[in-house]
SEVEXKOL-273896 format. One line per field, with one value per residue (C-alpha): x negated, y negated, z; residue in one letter. Coordinates in nm, 4 decimals, padded with zeros to 6 digits, always signed. Layout:
! SEVEXKOL-273896
x: (X	...);
y: (Y	...);
z: (Z	...);
code: (A	...);
This chain:
! SEVEXKOL-273896
x: (+02.6844	+02.4061	+02.3188	+02.3863	+02.0556	+01.7095	+01.6840	+01.4412	+01.2829	+00.9595	+01.1456	+01.3495	+01.0321	+00.8694	+01.1849	+01.2132	+00.8495	+00.8898	+01.2056	+01.0318	+00.7441	+00.9763	+01.1928	+00.8967	+00.6795	+00.9352	+01.2908	+01.2080	+00.9818	+01.2460	+01.5249	+01.3039	+01.2575	+01.6339	+01.6909	+01.4400	+01.5825	+01.9445	+01.9358	+01.8113	+01.8306	+02.0423	+02.3016	+02.3719	+02.2813	+02.2248	+02.0216	+01.7139	+01.9115	+02.1097	+01.7752	+01.6730	+01.9708	+01.9352	+01.5556	+01.4207	+01.0788	+01.2180	+01.4168	+01.0957	+00.9303	+01.2127	+01.2214	+00.8445	+00.8289	+01.1223	+00.9572	+00.6360	+00.8258	+01.0299	+00.7356	+00.5089	+00.7873	+00.8544	+00.4889	+00.4148	+00.7183	+00.5948	+00.2531	+00.3558	+00.6308	+00.4070	+00.1180	+00.3193	+00.4551	+00.1077	-00.0397	+00.2422	+00.3849	+00.0700	-00.2323	-00.5755	-00.9377	-01.0131	-00.6550	-00.7410	-01.0181	-00.7906	-00.5274	-00.7791	-00.9369	-00.6089	-00.5598	-00.8810	-00.7037	-00.5404	-00.8727	-00.8982	-00.6296	-00.5771	-00.6799	-01.0411	-01.0546	-00.9061	-01.2374	-01.4203	-01.1383	-01.1462	-01.5080	-01.4154	-01.1058	-01.1657	-01.1818	-01.5575	-01.5633	-01.7027	-01.4112	-01.3976	-01.7762	-01.7749	-01.5127	-01.7244	-02.0332	-01.8291	-01.7176	-01.3529	-01.2791	-01.4503	-01.5982	-01.3772	-01.0637	-01.1054	-00.8006	-00.6272	-00.5706	-00.3945	-00.1508	-00.2301	-00.2452	+00.0920	-00.0297	-00.3408	-00.1205	+00.0941	-00.2082	-00.3892	-00.0710	+00.0140	-00.3319	-00.3069	+00.0520	+00.0958	-00.0347	+00.2592	+00.5054	+00.3178	+00.3294	+00.7026	+00.7701	+00.5518	+00.7487	+01.0746	+00.9561	+00.8596	+01.2208	+01.3732	+01.5039	+01.3173	+01.6041	+01.8151	+01.5488	+01.5103	+01.8852	+01.8896	+01.6058	+01.7858	+02.0832	+01.8623	+01.7583	+01.4164	+01.1585	+01.2386	+01.6112	+01.5506	+01.3495	+01.6045	+01.9228	+01.8083	+01.4715	+01.4968	+01.8467	+01.7548	+01.4405	+01.6130	+01.6331	+01.2567	+01.1884	+01.4030	+01.2281	+00.8940	+01.0332	+01.1750	+00.8438	+00.6528	+00.8993	+00.8864	+00.5060	+00.4682	+00.7504	+00.5902	+00.2208	+00.0158	-00.3515	-00.3518	-00.1598	-00.3887	-00.7046	-00.5566	-00.4409	-00.0857	+00.0782	+00.4398	+00.5562	+00.7386	+00.4571	+00.2018	+00.4459	+00.5041	+00.1263	+00.0974	+00.3626	+00.1575	+00.0166	+00.3682	+00.5452	+00.6530	+00.7561	+00.9053	+01.1694	+01.1320	+00.8732	+01.1200	+01.3962	+01.1727	+01.0909	+01.4634	+01.5110	+01.2589	+01.3978	+01.7494	+01.6318	+01.4359	+01.7401	+01.9525	+01.7086	+01.7299	+02.1086	+02.1404	+01.9081	+02.1029	+02.4362	+02.3037	+02.1683	+02.4528	+02.7166	+02.5792	+02.5331	+02.1952	+02.2693	+02.1026	+02.1797	+01.9733	+01.7131	+01.4856	+01.1373	+01.1297	+00.8130	+00.7293	+00.7230	+00.3749	+00.2762	-00.0640	-00.1818	-00.3149	-00.6075	-00.3802	-00.1779	-00.4915	-00.6493	-00.3432	-00.3530	-00.7274	-00.7010	-00.4047	-00.5423	-00.8971	-00.7818	-00.5696	-00.8565	-01.0930	-00.8450	-00.7897	-01.1648	-01.2205	-01.1448	-01.3919	-01.6586	-01.6106	-01.6412	-01.9616	-02.1100	-02.0176	-02.1728	-02.5011	-02.5114	-02.7471	-02.5253	-02.2962	-02.5875	-02.6800	-02.3387	-02.2322	-02.1395	-02.2632	-02.0984	-02.2943	-02.5106	-02.8545	-03.0253	-02.9471	-02.9938	-02.9049	-02.9325	-02.5569	-02.5519	-02.8354	-02.6332	-02.3261	-02.5058	-02.6935	-02.4728	-02.2768	-01.9522	-01.9674	-02.1166	-01.8669	-01.5802	-01.6964	-01.7220	-01.3844	-01.2139	-01.3639	-01.2493	-00.8985	-00.8593	-00.9874	-00.7652	-00.4612	-00.5115	-00.5275	-00.2130	-00.0275	-00.1406	-00.0044	+00.3305	+00.3531	+00.2988	+00.5545	+00.8246	+00.7666	+00.7818	+01.1038	+01.2635	+01.1649	+01.1464	+01.3984	+01.7670	+01.7946	+02.0679	+02.0474	+01.7979	+01.8726	+01.8437	+01.4971	+01.3903	+01.5266	+01.3584	+01.0232	+01.0433	+01.1677	+00.8191	+00.7870	+01.0674	+00.9614	+00.7234	+00.3945	+00.4343	+00.7666	+00.6197	+00.3048	+00.4961	+00.7348	+00.4416	+00.2925	+00.6076	+00.7484	+00.4224	+00.3297	+00.2630	+00.5656	+00.8212	+01.0517	+00.8766	+00.5302	+00.6102	+00.6184	+00.3459	-00.0018	-00.2562	-00.4682	-00.1859	-00.0864	-00.4429	-00.4229	-00.0795	-00.0916	-00.2557	-00.3587	-00.5910	-00.6978	-00.5270	-00.7100	-00.4248	-00.1533	-00.3684	-00.4100	-00.0370	+00.0655	-00.1705	-00.0350	+00.3322	+00.3097	+00.1334	+00.3212	+00.5569	+00.2587	+00.1496	+00.5056	+00.5889	+00.2680	+00.3020	+00.6784	+00.6245	+00.3641	+00.5899	+00.8790	+00.6606	+00.5342	+00.7442	+00.8638	+00.8204	+00.4509	+00.5393	+00.8172	+00.5761	+00.3254	+00.5842	+00.7129	+00.3588	+00.3725	+00.2142	+00.3608	+00.5120	+00.2160	-00.0385	+00.1558	+00.1535	-00.2205	-00.3304	-00.0760	+00.1278	-00.1331	-00.3993	-00.1421	-00.0755	-00.4313	-00.4505	-00.1345	-00.2673	-00.5919	-00.4092	-00.1912	-00.4869	-00.6890	-00.3981	-00.3513	-00.7237	-00.7692	-00.4829	-00.5747	-00.9357	-00.8261	-00.4880	-00.4119	-00.0910	-00.1369	-00.5042	-00.4560	-00.1716	-00.2727	-00.6529	-00.7069	-01.0606	-01.3840	-01.4906	-01.1719	-01.1716	-01.1371	-01.2899	-00.9973	-00.9699	-01.3467	-01.3297	-01.0598	-01.2441	-01.5702	-01.3971	-01.2819	-01.6394	-01.7654	-02.1249	-02.1927	-01.9037	-01.7313	-02.0487	-02.0844	-01.7107	-01.7496	-02.0359	-01.8211	-01.5373	-01.7706	-01.8835	-01.5212	-01.4565	-01.7549	-01.6374	-01.2987	-01.4477	-01.6678	-01.3709	-01.1421	-01.4063	-01.4709	-01.1008	-01.0704	-01.3483	-01.1805	-00.8526	-01.0120	-01.1217	-00.7657	-00.8064	-00.4745	-00.2841	-00.3701	-00.1351	+00.1605	+00.3512);
y: (+02.4168	+02.2075	+02.2852	+02.0124	+02.0654	+02.1864	+02.4416	+02.7009	+02.9334	+02.7313	+02.4002	+02.5479	+02.6562	+02.3145	+02.1343	+02.3593	+02.2966	+01.9225	+01.9202	+02.1213	+01.8701	+01.5737	+01.7582	+01.8667	+01.5540	+01.2749	+01.3713	+01.6025	+01.3517	+01.0790	+01.3073	+01.4139	+01.0494	+00.9932	+01.3157	+01.2218	+00.8707	+00.9788	+01.3404	+01.3116	+01.5991	+01.7998	+01.5204	+01.2364	+00.9178	+00.5500	+00.4908	+00.3441	+00.1335	-00.0164	-00.0910	-00.2881	-00.5178	-00.5536	-00.5602	-00.9115	-00.7619	-00.5504	-00.8476	-01.0487	-00.7803	-00.7966	-01.1764	-01.2111	-00.9516	-01.1188	-01.4617	-01.3277	-01.1659	-01.4800	-01.7199	-01.5078	-01.4713	-01.8463	-01.9473	-01.6924	-01.8252	-02.1850	-02.0765	-01.8263	-02.0193	-02.3041	-02.0611	-01.8388	-02.1397	-02.2907	-01.9626	-01.8704	-02.1966	-02.4041	-02.3539	-02.4700	-02.3440	-02.0712	-01.9513	-01.5849	-01.5941	-01.7557	-01.4854	-01.2237	-01.4265	-01.4865	-01.1094	-01.0694	-01.0813	-00.7460	-00.5631	-00.6050	-00.5578	-00.8698	-00.7065	-00.6726	-01.0412	-01.1270	-01.0400	-01.3077	-01.5626	-01.5522	-01.6675	-01.9444	-02.0763	-01.9772	-02.2287	-02.2602	-02.1397	-02.2982	-02.5330	-02.6798	-02.7130	-02.8972	-03.1385	-03.1861	-03.2657	-03.5148	-03.6656	-03.6139	-03.4119	-03.3564	-03.0139	-02.9941	-03.0440	-02.7933	-02.6891	-02.3530	-02.3189	-01.9834	-02.0674	-01.7665	-01.5356	-01.5969	-01.8382	-01.6279	-01.3288	-01.5471	-01.6958	-01.3659	-01.1883	-01.4717	-01.4697	-01.0931	-01.0734	-01.3733	-01.1742	-00.9324	-01.2204	-01.3828	-01.0706	-01.0282	-01.3925	-01.3710	-01.0677	-01.2533	-01.5643	-01.3499	-01.2310	-01.5797	-01.6637	-01.9848	-02.0897	-02.1625	-02.3971	-02.5614	-02.6116	-02.7797	-03.0117	-03.0990	-03.2016	-03.4528	-03.2529	-03.3270	-03.0539	-03.0488	-03.0191	-02.7363	-02.5461	-02.5999	-02.5382	-02.2843	-02.1154	-02.0628	-01.9051	-01.6693	-01.5443	-01.4813	-01.0993	-01.0754	-01.3219	-01.1282	-00.8034	-00.9578	-01.1355	-00.8145	-00.6308	-00.9183	-00.9423	-00.5691	-00.5605	-00.8576	-00.7454	-00.4035	-00.4960	-00.3246	-00.4022	-00.7836	-00.8360	-00.5802	-00.7688	-01.1028	-00.9396	-01.0487	-00.7467	-00.8623	-00.7191	-00.3949	-00.2269	-00.2732	-00.1402	+00.1692	+00.2144	+00.1952	+00.4675	+00.7206	+00.8955	+00.9237	+01.0369	+01.3725	+01.2338	+00.8897	+00.8527	+00.4717	+00.4980	+00.6878	+00.4387	+00.1509	+00.3331	+00.3797	+00.0093	-00.1009	+00.1504	+00.0123	-00.3494	-00.2703	-00.1037	-00.4010	-00.6405	-00.4412	-00.4294	-00.8056	-00.8713	-00.6315	-00.7856	-01.1366	-01.0692	-00.8326	-01.0938	-01.3249	-01.2881	-01.3349	-01.2110	-01.3798	-01.3475	-01.0644	-01.1916	-00.8927	-00.9602	-01.2778	-01.4867	-01.7261	-02.1023	-02.2472	-02.6134	-02.7715	-02.9707	-03.3250	-03.4115	-03.5170	-03.1955	-02.9925	-03.1587	-03.0776	-02.7123	-02.6743	-02.8387	-02.6236	-02.2904	-02.3783	-02.4659	-02.1523	-01.9369	-02.0891	-02.0179	-01.6647	-01.6014	-01.7358	-01.4002	-01.2264	-01.4942	-01.4971	-01.1192	-01.1260	-01.4004	-01.2130	-00.8944	-01.0821	-01.2332	-01.0530	-01.1022	-01.3516	-01.5617	-01.6483	-01.7939	-01.9849	-02.3539	-02.3831	-02.4163	-02.1279	-01.8462	-01.9581	-01.6437	-01.3552	-00.9792	-00.6680	-00.4474	-00.3941	-00.2578	-00.0210	+00.0905	+00.1388	+00.4048	+00.5664	+00.5488	+00.8594	+00.6584	+00.4690	+00.6858	+00.9707	+00.7194	+00.6151	+00.9769	+01.0536	+00.7670	+00.8749	+01.2322	+01.1346	+00.8874	+01.1182	+01.4100	+01.1876	+01.0357	+01.3813	+01.4891	+01.1698	+01.2229	+01.5774	+01.4823	+01.1650	+01.3497	+01.6175	+01.3732	+01.1342	+01.4212	+01.5556	+01.2105	+01.1153	+01.4437	+01.6783	+01.6710	+01.7907	+01.7698	+01.4848	+01.3001	+00.9601	+01.1069	+01.2444	+00.9037	+00.7294	+00.9719	+00.9424	+00.5622	+00.5611	+00.5274	+00.1854	+00.0632	+00.2503	+00.0893	+00.2732	+00.2985	+00.4789	+00.7532	+00.7895	+00.8093	+01.0583	+01.2794	+01.2537	+01.3846	+01.6234	+01.8143	+01.8597	+02.2174	+02.2081	+02.1426	+02.4081	+02.3930	+02.4773	+02.6640	+03.0103	+02.9627	+03.1183	+02.9106	+02.8652	+02.6940	+02.4878	+02.3588	+02.2274	+02.0661	+01.9229	+01.5750	+01.5938	+01.8823	+01.7781	+01.4926	+01.5530	+01.7307	+01.4889	+01.1839	+01.3050	+01.3761	+01.0439	+00.8409	+01.0141	+00.9908	+00.6226	+00.5297	+00.7714	+00.4962	+00.3151	+00.6281	+00.7172	+00.3749	+00.3611	+00.7074	+00.6676	+00.3448	+00.5154	+00.8106	+00.5798	+00.3942	+00.7160	+00.8716	+01.2238	+01.3127	+01.3918	+01.6517	+01.7963	+01.8308	+02.0092	+02.2595	+02.3126	+02.4190	+02.6882	+02.5142	+02.5935	+02.3080	+02.3260	+02.3062	+02.0181	+01.8334	+01.8864	+01.8203	+01.5613	+01.3905	+01.3211	+01.1836	+00.9379	+00.7951	+00.8163	+00.4370	+00.4469	+00.7434	+00.5576	+00.2431	+00.4408	+00.6413	+00.3267	+00.1736	+00.4847	+00.5190	+00.1484	+00.1234	+00.4576	+00.3542	+00.0763	+00.2111	+00.0839	+00.2170	+00.5874	+00.5746	+00.4014	+00.6302	+00.9726	+00.9691	+01.0288	+01.1684	+00.9964	+01.2657	+01.2149	+00.8336	+00.6730	+00.3300	+00.1275	+00.3206	+00.2950	-00.0826	-00.1216	+00.1003	-00.0920	-00.4295	-00.3336	-00.2847	-00.5727	-00.5685	-00.6120	-00.3937	-00.6719	-00.7299	-00.3640	-00.3509	-00.6468	-00.4726	-00.1619	-00.3759	-00.5290	-00.1815	-00.0779	-00.3984	-00.3389	+00.0160	-00.1170	-00.3975	-00.1511	+00.0776	-00.1982	-00.3484	-00.0066	+00.0459	-00.3037	-00.2286	+00.0931	-00.0942	-00.3599	-00.5929	-00.6854	-00.6362	-00.7992	-00.5461	-00.2744	-00.4349	-00.4816	-00.1706);
z: (+00.0792	+00.2306	+00.5896	+00.8441	+01.0267	+00.9182	+01.1989	+01.0716	+01.3307	+01.3309	+01.3717	+01.6585	+01.8387	+01.7893	+01.9019	+02.2085	+02.3097	+02.2581	+02.4686	+02.7416	+02.7470	+02.8013	+03.0545	+03.2703	+03.2492	+03.2176	+03.3158	+03.6067	+03.7950	+03.7614	+03.8817	+04.1730	+04.2739	+04.2763	+04.4703	+04.7401	+04.7682	+04.8130	+04.9430	+05.3001	+05.5490	+05.3016	+05.2846	+05.0431	+05.2294	+05.1467	+05.4632	+05.2993	+05.0528	+05.3415	+05.5039	+05.1937	+05.2512	+05.6282	+05.6583	+05.5833	+05.5049	+05.2182	+05.0880	+05.0823	+04.8683	+04.6134	+04.6052	+04.5667	+04.2880	+04.1121	+04.1431	+03.9889	+03.7012	+03.6284	+03.6545	+03.4327	+03.1741	+03.1805	+03.1470	+02.8733	+02.6846	+02.7136	+02.5863	+02.3190	+02.1388	+02.0142	+01.9685	+01.7340	+01.5477	+01.4982	+01.3738	+01.1349	+01.0009	+00.9387	+00.7121	+00.8299	+00.8344	+01.0885	+01.1313	+01.0655	+01.3271	+01.5842	+01.5282	+01.6407	+01.9232	+02.1050	+02.1423	+02.3455	+02.6872	+02.6093	+02.6419	+03.0205	+03.2860	+03.4983	+03.8235	+03.6977	+03.6101	+03.9498	+04.1183	+03.9207	+03.9333	+04.3128	+04.2920	+04.0484	+04.2250	+04.5879	+04.8726	+04.8222	+04.4641	+04.1489	+04.0749	+04.4263	+04.4437	+04.1098	+04.2447	+04.5598	+04.3527	+04.1514	+04.4876	+04.3984	+04.7135	+05.0475	+05.1260	+05.4361	+05.2241	+04.9428	+04.7408	+04.7646	+04.3896	+04.4077	+04.6874	+04.9036	+04.6023	+04.4343	+04.1681	+04.1117	+04.0264	+03.7974	+03.6191	+03.5624	+03.4520	+03.2126	+03.0536	+03.0071	+02.8816	+02.6533	+02.3490	+02.3896	+02.3860	+02.0967	+01.8774	+01.9329	+01.8494	+01.5364	+01.4191	+01.4860	+01.2984	+01.0004	+00.9736	+00.9715	+00.6238	+00.5193	+00.2931	+00.6026	+00.7372	+00.3981	+00.3726	+00.7160	+00.6137	+00.2915	+00.5049	+00.6860	+00.9972	+01.1457	+01.1998	+01.5732	+01.5026	+01.2536	+01.5114	+01.7904	+01.5881	+01.3246	+01.3914	+01.7673	+01.7681	+01.4820	+01.6569	+01.9914	+01.9556	+01.9021	+02.1819	+02.4314	+02.3350	+02.4317	+02.7371	+02.8852	+02.8391	+03.0021	+03.2910	+03.3660	+03.3432	+03.5802	+03.8123	+03.8680	+03.8457	+04.1137	+04.0591	+04.0514	+04.3791	+04.5449	+04.4487	+04.5575	+04.8820	+04.8005	+04.9565	+04.9905	+04.6559	+04.5757	+04.3797	+04.6604	+04.9202	+04.7044	+04.6794	+05.0585	+05.0864	+04.8867	+05.1927	+05.3402	+05.0219	+05.1678	+05.5064	+05.4412	+05.1642	+05.1599	+04.8835	+04.6635	+04.7452	+04.6350	+04.3114	+04.2458	+04.3143	+04.0513	+03.7990	+03.8547	+03.8340	+03.5170	+03.3602	+03.4645	+03.2960	+02.9726	+02.9966	+03.0489	+02.7566	+02.5352	+02.6292	+02.5777	+02.2303	+02.1412	+02.2178	+01.9497	+01.5747	+01.4087	+01.0578	+00.7615	+00.3941	+00.2458	+00.0028	-00.0249	+00.1139	+00.3234	+00.3118	+00.5924	+00.5344	+00.5692	+00.5693	+00.5115	+00.8133	+00.8272	+01.0544	+01.3416	+01.3483	+01.2973	+01.6022	+01.8144	+01.7037	+01.7662	+02.1107	+02.2135	+02.0926	+02.2015	+02.5532	+02.5751	+02.4496	+02.7072	+02.9857	+02.8548	+02.8515	+03.2041	+03.3757	+03.1430	+03.1929	+03.5691	+03.5968	+03.3910	+03.6136	+03.9327	+03.7932	+03.7356	+04.0876	+04.3312	+04.6393	+04.8116	+04.9391	+04.5794	+04.4920	+04.7988	+04.7988	+04.4398	+04.0994	+03.9434	+04.0814	+04.1961	+04.0626	+03.8298	+03.8287	+03.6285	+03.9360	+03.9561	+03.6015	+03.6875	+03.9908	+03.7703	+03.5658	+03.8546	+04.1642	+04.2590	+04.2875	+03.9587	+03.6841	+03.7414	+03.7155	+03.3678	+03.2582	+03.4165	+03.2339	+02.9036	+02.9652	+03.0724	+02.7851	+02.5120	+02.6112	+02.6700	+02.3245	+02.1656	+02.3512	+02.2557	+01.8951	+01.8911	+02.0461	+01.8377	+01.5100	+01.6029	+01.7157	+01.4250	+01.1755	+01.3280	+01.3233	+00.9674	+00.7774	+00.9423	+01.0260	+01.3842	+01.6495	+01.9027	+01.6871	+01.8410	+02.1904	+02.1138	+01.9839	+02.2945	+02.5371	+02.3573	+02.3792	+02.7408	+02.9012	+02.7391	+02.9651	+03.2796	+03.5307	+03.5705	+03.9488	+03.8982	+03.6813	+03.8935	+04.2221	+04.0634	+03.9637	+04.3099	+04.4746	+04.2153	+04.1593	+04.5255	+04.6312	+04.8622	+04.5868	+04.4486	+04.1101	+04.2464	+04.5677	+04.4106	+04.1486	+04.1822	+04.3738	+04.0630	+03.8738	+04.1780	+04.2153	+03.8576	+03.8886	+04.2417	+04.2212	+04.5871	+04.4991	+04.1491	+03.9581	+03.6272	+03.4508	+03.5638	+03.4895	+03.1313	+03.1076	+03.2631	+03.0411	+02.7289	+02.8312	+02.9211	+02.5950	+02.3690	+02.2385	+02.0828	+01.8990	+01.8021	+01.6607	+01.4617	+01.3024	+01.2556	+01.0591	+00.8391	+00.7610	+00.6766	+00.4278	+00.2646	-00.0083	+00.0660	-00.3020	-00.2459	+00.0162	-00.2011	-00.4937	-00.2689	-00.1464	-00.5022	-00.5915	-00.3232	-00.0224	+00.3192	+00.5257	+00.7665	+00.4860	+00.3292	+00.6600	+00.7019	+00.3432	+00.2223	+00.4947	+00.7628	+00.5230	+00.3874	+00.7338	+00.8698	+00.9225	+01.1334	+01.3311	+01.3972	+01.5057	+01.7476	+01.8793	+01.9480	+02.1377	+02.3509	+02.4211	+02.4974	+02.7449	+02.9033	+02.9680	+03.2024	+03.3161	+03.6664	+03.8261	+03.7447	+03.8398	+04.1749	+04.2837	+04.1497	+04.1963	+04.5687	+04.5883	+04.4921	+04.2462	+04.0428	+04.0358	+03.6910	+03.6309	+03.7645	+04.0923	+04.1389	+04.0784	+04.3411	+04.5884	+04.5395	+04.5691	+04.9206	+05.0449	+05.2601	+05.1286	+04.7545	+04.6415	+04.4466	+04.2411	+04.1465	+04.0758	+03.8383	+03.6572	+03.6231	+03.4865	+03.2276	+03.1198	+03.0699	+02.8786	+02.6487	+02.5758	+02.4691	+02.2595	+02.0709	+02.0217	+01.8927	+01.6642	+01.5130	+01.4525	+01.3091	+01.0617	+00.9519	+00.9092	+00.6927	+00.9687	+01.0684	+01.4409	+01.5221	+01.3126	+01.5664	+01.8174	+01.5802	+01.6641);
code: (M	R	R	R	Y	D	L	T	P	S	I	C	I	I	L	A	L	T	T	L	F	F	V	V	F	L	I	Y	P	L	L	Y	V	F	K	E	A	F	W	I	E	N	T	F	K	L	T	Y	F	K	L	M	V	T	D	P	G	I	R	T	L	V	V	N	S	F	K	I	G	V	M	V	T	L	V	T	S	I	V	S	L	P	L	A	Y	F	L	T	R	Y	R	Y	P	G	R	A	L	L	R	S	V	I	L	I	P	M	I	M	P	P	F	V	G	A	I	G	M	Q	Q	F	F	G	R	F	G	S	V	N	M	L	L	V	K	L	K	L	I	D	I	T	E	T	I	D	W	F	G	G	G	F	W	G	V	V	L	L	S	T	L	H	L	Y	P	I	M	Y	L	N	I	V	A	A	L	A	N	V	D	P	S	L	E	E	A	A	E	N	M	G	A	S	R	A	Q	V	F	R	R	I	T	L	P	L	M	M	P	G	Y	F	A	G	A	I	L	V	F	I	W	A	F	T	D	L	G	T	P	L	I	F	D	Y	N	E	V	I	A	V	R	I	F	R	Q	V	T	E	A	N	A	N	P	M	G	Y	A	L	V	V	L	I	I	V	L	T	A	L	A	F	Y	V	S	K	R	W	T	G	S	K	H	Y	E	M	L	G	R	G	H	V	T	S	R	E	T	D	T	N	W	G	M	R	S	V	I	Y	L	F	I	G	G	L	T	L	M	A	L	L	P	H	I	S	V	I	L	V	S	L	T	P	D	S	S	Q	W	R	L	S	V	L	P	Q	S	W	T	F	A	H	Y	V	E	T	F	T	H	S	D	T	L	P	S	I	L	N	S	L	K	Y	S	I	F	S	T	L	L	A	L	L	V	G	V	V	V	S	Y	L	L	T	R	K	R	I	P	F	Q	N	L	L	D	A	V	A	M	L	P	L	A	L	P	G	V	A	I	A	F	G	Y	L	G	S	F	A	D	T	T	L	L	L	R	H	L	P	D	G	I	V	S	V	L	D	P	R	Q	N	P	T	F	L	L	I	I	S	Y	S	V	R	R	L	P	Y	M	L	R	S	I	Y	A	G	L	Q	Q	T	S	V	S	Y	E	E	A	S	Q	N	M	G	A	T	P	M	R	T	L	Y	K	I	T	L	P	L	V	I	A	N	I	L	A	G	A	I	L	V	F	S	F	S	M	L	E	V	S	D	S	L	I	L	A	M	R	D	Q	H	Y	P	I	T	K	A	I	W	S	L	S	Q	R	P	D	H	G	A	Y	T	A	S	A	L	G	V	V	G	M	L	I	L	I	A	C	L	L	G	A	G	K	V	L	G	G	K	L	G	E	I	F	R	I);
């Protein structure tokens, strides 16, 4: 009789260690947050949640964060829907290049670009000075383009997040059966009617998957509002509560609030898509419909994608220009800097505050990538090659960080691994000094980077294992090889491209991770690049210029990394992000 589960002693040990990892570094911090929010003075209380309802200041935080999330989701939808349609349904010269170029915004978090965009769109920035020179406005009546910071946050978040929406829509379009569209056209429907009545409804599940990710990312973004000094949002208030985490439970209550709102957003999306039917007749492999373009349509496509690409590159261009500006006196009341210098780049690699941050980020990112690789291989192998109990639960827990805001996990780590908690209180001082982020955040930064980006690694390796026949591994074991040797010599080499793609994603996002870095890194010697950029940008002298140079260095590291991975994967840079 065949056994129900493949629970050999070695599999049991691996499963137990994997479970322990998720319990300690994912479940326990979240439970601690809920405990601190509700269990006050040894009693269950809703004091701070009542305060959220009665305090107009807290209500303003929620409303502003919600407005940012909705606006960013709406604008990315308006941009990404035609973008995906143009790049998948039409044939024209340069399409392959454009597919890679539009993914460039993903290499730099929006809060880095915000430093340069303030110089471009500020009251006396480049755009207003250009309008003054053209005599379109008076210098005493310059325009506040970012509306006190709100529209700046929306713009930067949109330019950073539209590739995520685009990739989800492209995947959804690829699954639409073209015969249904052809049948509608044969019945006399116009192209617009086909899109509205056939294509759009069938791609709704994929669209909502991207929309929810964009909404959560924008709703809980921390770095961009900080740079724009737009402090009336939930994430910034949580950041301000870091120093009071052990004394004031309001920070934990706000974290619970964003977790609940995030879960509610997922639930609404699931109910909305689950209440409708999107089934199509199975026809085996579905190929996308593509149409040759005439010169008029081609012009529209080039103008749309070219304009979008220019806007998407503006944060990168602005940061580069700011990094090359000697000081504020050289870019005042002028369209462009009046002189140039590389002094800030020299300072980046020589200053005691900047060079260590680069080395720290490299260290944190490399070790977090290795840890995510180890956990990703183990979980993927258990899910695809072994029959284990609670298999779906393991998959759900491993993918959970994708739905959790970064500030929630980081704040949970900050509180749950303090030296005063029950978990650490009775441990030796040497272990406490490693685990407590207030003493040394290195270990928890590596853990948090790997946990937050684990879904990318898991999806990539999981897809590779699903596409690889198990017969190779069975043949190896029939020849006498142990399961471990088979994994090392047969399985992993067959999915090396998937491993590389996942590793590059984890490393890239870890290098410029914002929420975990800003919350957990509290001392200068432990600052990663993003925390150093924020710290420098707060200095009244030339801090913003050095911060911009540091941001460009981080951007160049990621570009080199992604180009190298793209070359290994056959030059298809965009495929790295299709997880």
